[in-house]
N, C-alpha and C positions, 0 to 999 in steps of 0.2 A: 738665134733661138736659144730662150731660157731653160736649163733642163731642171726640175722639180725633182729631188730623193727624197721618196717618202720613206721611213725609219717606221717600217710594219714590223707590231710586236707578235712575231710567231708562236712564241710559246704555248698558246692555248691551242694552235691548230696540229703542232708535233704531238702534243700530251695526248688528246681526241685520237692522233692517226695509232700511237703505242697503244691507247687503250685498245682499239681493237682489234692491234694483234695480238688479245690478248695477253698485256701487261699489265697485272696486276697495281705493280707498285705507281704505275704512270696513275689510275686512282686517286692514290693520297696527295700524290707529287701534283696532279689538276686542281685537288682539294685544298691544298696548300694556298696555288696560286688565286683562288677564287677567296680564298681568304683575306688572302693582303690586298684585296679588291672591294673587301669587303660583304662579296654577295653571298652573304651564308649561308642561304639555302639552298645553293648548288652547291657548297661545300659541303652539306651536312649529309645531301642525297649521294654525293660518293663516298664522303666516309663509311658509309654505312653500308654501301655495296663492300667495299672494301676489307670492313671486316667480317665480311662471311668468309670471304678467303684466308683472310690472315691473322692470328691472334697477336696485335697489336696496342697493346696498353699506351700508347703513347697516342694511336687514332680514337679510343672511348674518350682517351682525356684532353683532344682535339672536341669531337662529338659533346660532349657537357658543360664541356667552354663556350661553346657555341650555342645552345640553349639557353646559357646564363645571359650572351648577350642579346638573346633573341626574346627574352625576360619570360622565357619559358622552365618557371619552375617546377612543375610536376613533372613535365620534361627530361629535365636538367637533373632532379634526382634521382627517376627511375633507370635513367641512363646509368648514374653511379651507382646503382647497388646490383645491375647487371654487372660492371665493371669491376665493380666489390668481389661479388659471386665467383669471377671469372680469374681475379687475376689477387685475389684472399691476403696477399704478402703486400701489398700497393694500400700502405694507407691513407693516401692523397683519397680516393678512393671514397673512402670513411669518414674523410672530411668533408669531400665535397656534400656527400649526401645531408650531414650536419650541417653545412652554411644555407644549401636547399629548403631544408628545414626549416631553421631559425626564419629567411625570409618568407617562408610562407605561414610563420607565426605558431607553429607547432612547436612551441617555447622546451618542452618538457621533452620531447623525443628528441631535439638536440642537443639540449643538456646530457639528456642519456650518455651520446656518441661524443659530446667532447672532454665529457668525464672519463669516460675507457682510454678515451687516446692521450691526456694527458696522462693516467694511471699507467699506462702502457710506457712514456716517455717522461718524466716527471723533467729531465734537462731539457727538453725540447722547447725552443723559444714560444715560437707558434702554438704550437700546444698550450699550454703557460695563461698566451693572451687568452686565447679561444676561447678557452675555459673560464674564465674572470669575467669576461665579458656578456659570458651565456647565463652566469651567476646573478651579473646587473640587468641581462633582458627578465632575470626570474624575480628581478627586484631583491636579491638576497644580497643588501648590498654591503654588509658588513664582512661576508665571505667573499665578495668581489673585490671590493676595497686591499684584503690579505692580499691572491693575487696579484690584482692588477699593480698595487706598488713595489711589489717585488720584481716585475714584469717591467715597471719604471723604474728601480733602480738599475737593469741591469743594463735597458736600454738608453739609461744614461750615460752611464762606463762608455759604451761607442764613440760620444760625441767626441771621448778626449782619444779617441783610436784612430788608425786608419782612416781615411777619409770613401773608400770605397766600398769597408762594413756599417759605414754612418750613415753612407746613400742607400745601401741594400736594405737597413732598415728602418730607414725614416718614414713612410707608412703606415708598418707596424708600430710606431710610438706614438706617430697620428691617433692610431685609432684609441689607444692605448692610456693617450691623454686626455682625448674626450669623453671616455667612458669614467674615468674621476672626474671629468670637471661635470659631469651630470649628477653623478652619485652625489658630489661636493652639494652642488645646487639643491640637489633635492632632498639630503640632511640638513640641510638651513647650514651648512659648514660654509657660510659667504669667503672665507678669506681663502681658503685651498681652494674652492667654483675658482675663481677670481683667476690663481696663479697658473694654476691647469690649466684653466681657459684660455688665457693669456703663454702659457708655451704652446699650446696645438696651435695658435694663430700664428705663430712662427714659423710650423708647417705646412699651414691650410694655402691654397689659392682660390682660384676663381671657381675650380672644379668642386671645390670645397665648400659652395655655398649655404649648403642647410647649415653647417659647422658655422659659419660669419654670424649668419641670422639668429643662432641660439646666443650664440656668442655677445653679440652687439645686444640683442636682445636681454640678457643675461644679467650684461654690464648694466644696462636702461633700469632693472627692477631694483639691483643694489644701490639705483642714485649713483652711480660711479659716470657723473655725465661729462666729465673730461675726459676720460678713456675712452667712449664712446665716441667720442668728435676725433679723437686722435686716431682711435682704430678706422673710423670711415672715411675718413679723410684720404688716408694709405690707399684704404683699397681703391677711392674713387679719381684716382691719381693715373690707377691700371686699368678700370670699371669703372667710365666714369658714369655707365647706363642703369647701376644696382639706384633701384629705389631706391628699397629697404635702408641703403644707407643713407642717403639724402632726409628718406624718412628720421628714421633715428637721431641724427645731424640735428634736424626742426626740434624734432620733441625735445633733446637735451638743449639747447638751445633754452625754449621755452622752459624749462625748469629751473635750469640758472639763473634767467631773467626774473622767475618769481623769489627763488631765493636771494637775490642779488639787490632784486629792485632799481633794473637796471635796463631804458627804453633800448638801447643798442643791444640788447640779445634778443628781444621783441624784435626788432626788423632781422637780425638775421635767421628766428628760429619762422618768418615768414619766407624770407630767400629762400632756403632749404629747400622747405614745403610747397613751396611753389615750385620748384624742381623737382620735386617728386611727383606731384602732381603730373607734371609735361610727360612725365614716363606711366607712369603708371596710376589713375587718378584714382583717390580716395575722402569720402566722405568725412574718415578721421583727418586727412590733414586740413581739408580746411574745417576743418572742427577748432583744431589749433590756431591756423591762419586769423580765422573771428577773431578768436578768442584775447589774439595778439595783437590784432585790431584795437580791440576794446580796451584791452590795459595801454596801448598806446593812444586812445582816449580821439581812435578815430573812431568814434560811433558807426556814422552811416556804413561806414565799408563793414562792420564788425556786422550790424544786423541784417543787413542784405546778403551776407556770406551763408549767414546763420539759417534766415529763411528757406534760403535757396534750399538746404540739406534737412529744415526741420522734420522732415515727415520721413525719415528716413527708420530715425535712432530717437528712444524717448529722453534722451542722455540728455541730445541737442537740443530740447525743450526745457529741460532743467536748467539747461545752462540761461536762454535766452529768460526763462522766471526769473532766474537770481540776477538777471542786468535790469527786466522790467522794476524788479524789489528797487535795486539799487538805486535806479533812475528818479525813483516815487510814482512809477505809473502800475501802482496796486490793483489796482482793477481789471487792466491789462492782463499785468500777471495771474490775477486770481481765475479772468474767465481764462485765458490758456491753462493753466492748471485743469479746468473744472471738464474744458473743451479732451481731456486726455482719459481714450477711454480703459488703459490698461492699467494692472492695480499694485503700480507701485508705490512701494513704501513712502519712498523721497518725495511723490508727488502729494501724498496723503499727509506727512508734515509738513511740506511748503504751504499747502491748505490751511490748514491748522494754525501756522504762522501768522498766514491772511489774516482769518478770522478773529483770530487773539489782539492781531493789532488792531483789529475795527472794533474792539472788545464784546464779541458776538465768542463769549465765554463758551456756550451747549455746544456749538459751530465746534471750535476749536478740541473742546475737549473731543467729540466724536471721533474726528479725523487723527487726533495723536492714539485715539483708542486702535480706528482702523489701519495705522502705521503698525502698529503692535501684531495685531491681527495678520498681517500679510508678512511679518517679520518677527516673528516668536523668538528666536534666536541671538537677536540683536540687541544688545545693552543701550547703543545708541539708541532707539527709538524709545525703550522706558527712561531712560537719563530725561529726553523731550517731554513727556507727559512727567515725570518728577518732577523739574523743575518749571512747568505749566502752574502745577498743583503748588509749589512753592511760591513763585511768582503769587497767587489771588489768593495762597492765606491759608491752606491747607496742608500742613506741615506731615500730620501723621499718615494723610494721604499717598502725600510723597515719596515716603518710607517703605509705605504698604507696599505700592507697586517694585520697588526694586526689590524687596523679600519675595515678591515673585516670582523677579524672574531669579533669584539664586534657588529659589525649588527648580525651577526647569533645567537652570544651567550651573548646578553646584560645585561645580570644579573651576568658574570664571573668577579668579581671582579679582579682578577687577571690580567687579557688584559690592564683594566686601569693602576694598579698599572705598569705593564712594557711599559706604553705608556705614562704614568707621568716620571719614571725614566730615557726615553730616553731623552724627550722634558728637563730636569731639566740638563741634561748631558751637550744637547748644548745650553743650557743657555736660551732656549726660555720659560719664569717660568711662562711665562700667558697661552699657551697651557701646562706645567706642573701642571701649574693650574684646571684648569679644567676638567683632568684623574682621580689626585688625589680625587678630589672633587666625581665623580661618584664614584671610589672606594668607599669611605668610605661610599656616599648613602648605597651600597649595604651591605657594611660591618655591618654599624648598624641595619641594618634589621635582621641579623643574629645574630650578638654578645653577645643579653643576653638570647638568647636561647638556646644555647650550651656549651660544654666544651671541645670543641676536639682543644687540646693544639695545633697542626700544623695551627690549624685558625687564634688560637687565637695568636701566635708568627707571622703569616705573618701579621694580623690587628692591630701588635706593631710597623712591620715596616714600614707600610702603613704610621698611625700617625708618627711616627720618620720621617721617610722622607723628608713628606710632613714639615710638624711644623720645622723640622730643615732648610729645604729651607727658610722657611718663616722671619724665624728671622737669618740666615746669610746674604742672600741678603737685610734683612731690609724690609722688605715687609710688614710683620704686627707682628709686634714680638711678640707684646699677644696672637695673636690669635696661634701663631705658638707653645707660651712656652703650652698653653693649651692643644694642642695636640700633645704634648710630653710628659705631664701630665697624659693624658689616653694612650699613649706608657709604660712609666715605671709603670703605675698600672697594666699591662697587664705583662709584662715584665723585673723586678726590678732590676733584675743581668745581664742585656747584656749591653758591655762596651759601645756599637755605642750609647746607648740610655743613660747611666747616663752621657755621655760625652756631648752629647746634650740636655742633661737636662743644665750641668752646663755651658754650653756655651751659651743656654736663660739667665740663671742668669746673666752670666756674661752683658749680651747686656741690660738686665734690672739695670747694674751697682750694684749688689750685690755681690760680688767679692770675701769676704769670704768662702760664702755658695756656690758660684760656686767653688769655688776652693777646698773643700768636694767633689763635685761631679767627676770632672777631676781626682783628685787625683784618687779616686775609680775607673773612668775607665780606668787608666795609670795603677795602677796597675795590672787590669786582660791583660791589651793589650798592653804593655809597644812598640810593635814595631809598632804599627800603626802609622802611620805619622802624620795621621791629628790630633792626639788625643795629641799625642807627643807634636805639634804643640803649640794645645793651653795649655797642660800642660807649656809648656815653657814662652807663653803669661802671663796665671795666674800667675806664681810664680815671673816672673818678676816685674808685675805691682803690687804685695805683697811684694817683696823686699825680698823674699823665696828664692835667689839664693844662 
């Protein structure tokens, strides 16, 4: 005969017997027993009964935490308030109030409490962190940066100290780095957004999924495609079911393929996006799969996939229209564009372009104007109509359209730059000067407060082109030279700017110095006719034949 010995947990039975015998402390012990089993409702009921007999701050603490676990924010806040009234010297209950208020999006009330706690004890690291984070939540980014950078500095020192202190503060440091990364991202500080984001990633885990998604998305938006792939590959080794990682890997391979024009990356994009779809289907994934097939010239598959998702998003229709135009199926492209009921400016622009190609100029003009009507703040729409007028021989109308835009958006330096370039090409240097100056006024308001590479590149072009005009046309060589110096400080490796700088030195009679810069420009762009011409002139003068 085989005897089975069953090990039965008698804890619950014994505690219930003690409760029957009026043992008040057994109520809390049984509550803790249920907590271990994650039976929160039973635990809560017992704790509320227990505090009727005994004023135990730890029991209140447990009640508040249980409400948090049950996502009962209002209940958690109310019990935090009760607890603080009963135990006014226990500031943990005041902190809990602020946390629940913050989670209920009552930011101002939460801020008031976190500020009070910080002012009561500025040496408390958690108070410092909470105050910095609530300032971030209030979008007081400058103040938040001050306190969070201070916290980061203190917490970073723990990394060099005892391991137990480091581990104890790891979660706190993660919160600080996440907030800093968000702030830097919001304020356009790309470099620090990435640096703090990567540092936070070191502390993250699958439980930090929302942050991991933010970090990957942020890096993708900053065009850090290789870094996206690296982080996603690390995450996928442990968590192969994270569809967003497969998705962003696929998108990144697609972007790298576009940049490098290499088919192998399009194939990798398809592979990763298909894996993303196998976990969680998305029409966006299909959009890029179709696009990749089209780039690989597997057009039958590309059209088949895009047709499957065509009615989900107008952008998918735009892509198909562009393909049809590229494949010279103009009639199909036009019919698809005309069938679209939404008033998307991009559709009007496409139709205008198609009618322009058919020499139906009145219809083209009508649709270019409609594109502006539904996208009045977009310079691109005005440029499309302006270019159309230039092509059909109406230069005055072309410029008038851009001038209309500057009245609507007087702080858009790109519009003034566009007008300056048009007048410069025409030889109307007086008008060109006026618009270059207007563009520079706006640029100077921004330039000292931004690290945006795209803005700085365009700014360098404005300074360069204006300076070159002043030098080349002998309008004001000294001013032109100073403008080109600003351009070269912003973009020192650009061939056109190096050539302009050299040409300005040439005009000032500094031939040998001029030769150095024009030679550099020529080596970078030997096929540029203007640079080549300058190079030949300076060589001849210096007898370098």
